N, C-alpha and C positions, 0 to 999 in steps of 0.2 A: 800550496797555500801555507801561510804562516800559522804558528800555534794560536795566535789570537783570533785568527779567522776561523780556525777549526773549533776553538772553544765557543765562539759566538754562534756558529752554525749548529753545534750539537748541544748547546746549553750545559757544557761540561767545563769546569774550571781548568786553567792551564796546569795547575799542580797535579790534578788527576791525569791529564794527558801525558805529562812527563812520567808519572808513575806507571801508566799503561805501557809506555815505551820501555821503561827500566825493567819491567817484569816480562817483556817480550810479547806483549799483546798488540803493539802498534809500532809501525816502522816510520822512520823519517830519514831524510838526507840532511846533511849540514851544508848550508851555504858558506861561501868563503868568509863571511862575517860571523859565522858560528850559529846563525839562526837556524832553527829547525824548518824544514820544508817538507810538507806532507803531500802525497798524491791525492787526487780527487776522491779516490775510493776510501780514504781514511775516514771520511764522514760516515759512510755506511759501517765501517769497522767499529767505530766508536759507538754507534747506535746498537750494533749487535752486542758489544761488550756490556753496555748499560742494560740491555734487555736480559742478558744472561745473569748479570749481577742481581737484577730485580727478581729473577727466578730462583735466587738463593744459591747460585754457584759461586764458589770461591775462585779467585783469579788463577790458581794453579790448575783447576779443572777447566776453566774457560780457555786457557792456553791450549789444552788438548782438544777442546770442542770447536774452537773458533775456525780451524781449517775446514771444518765440515758444515759451517753455517752458510746458509743460502741468503740471497739478497732480500727475500721476503720475510726474513727473521726466523725461518724454520731451520732445522738441522737435518742433514741427510745422515743415513746410517753408516757412517764410516766404521771400520773395524774397531771394536772395543768401546765406541762412544756410547751406544745404548746401555751397555753394561755399567759404564761410569755414571751415566745420568740416572739410571735406576738405583744405583748405590747411593747417590746424593738424595734422591727422593726418599729412600728408606731412612736416611739420617734425618731428613727434615720431618718425616712422619714421626720418628722417635722423639725429636725435640718438641713437636706439637703435642704429643701425648704427655710428655713431662711437664710442659707448660700448663696444659689443662689440669693436670693433677695439682700443680702448685697453685693455680688459680682457685681450685676447689678448696684446698687447705686454707688458703688465705681468707676466703669467704667464711669458712668455719671459724677462724680466729676472730675475724671482725664481728661476726654474729655473737660469739661468746663474749667479746668485750662489750658490745652494745647491751647485752643482757645484764652484765655486771654493773652497769652504770646506775 
């Protein structure tokens, strides 16, 4: 399938599909006219990439996890994958804590400013 078809089927713009290919997440063949030609399984691969991105994984980690992704969207326990996913979860937990602290501080600043009016 051509890039436009893949974009339409997955709701992902062509620029992102080219990026996924450039960073090694998606494969295509080139037709004689230079057009990208994707296998039918590319649609599922793009959906898996999008789901992993939505879960907060960076593309460098998705590249390591994607070979372990299953058709139903889950991930099997390939060597080292669970450790990497747990590490990412820990980083997300830390960011969530930092954001909660920042939100609390901002609320205090707003409350103080409202009292000063």
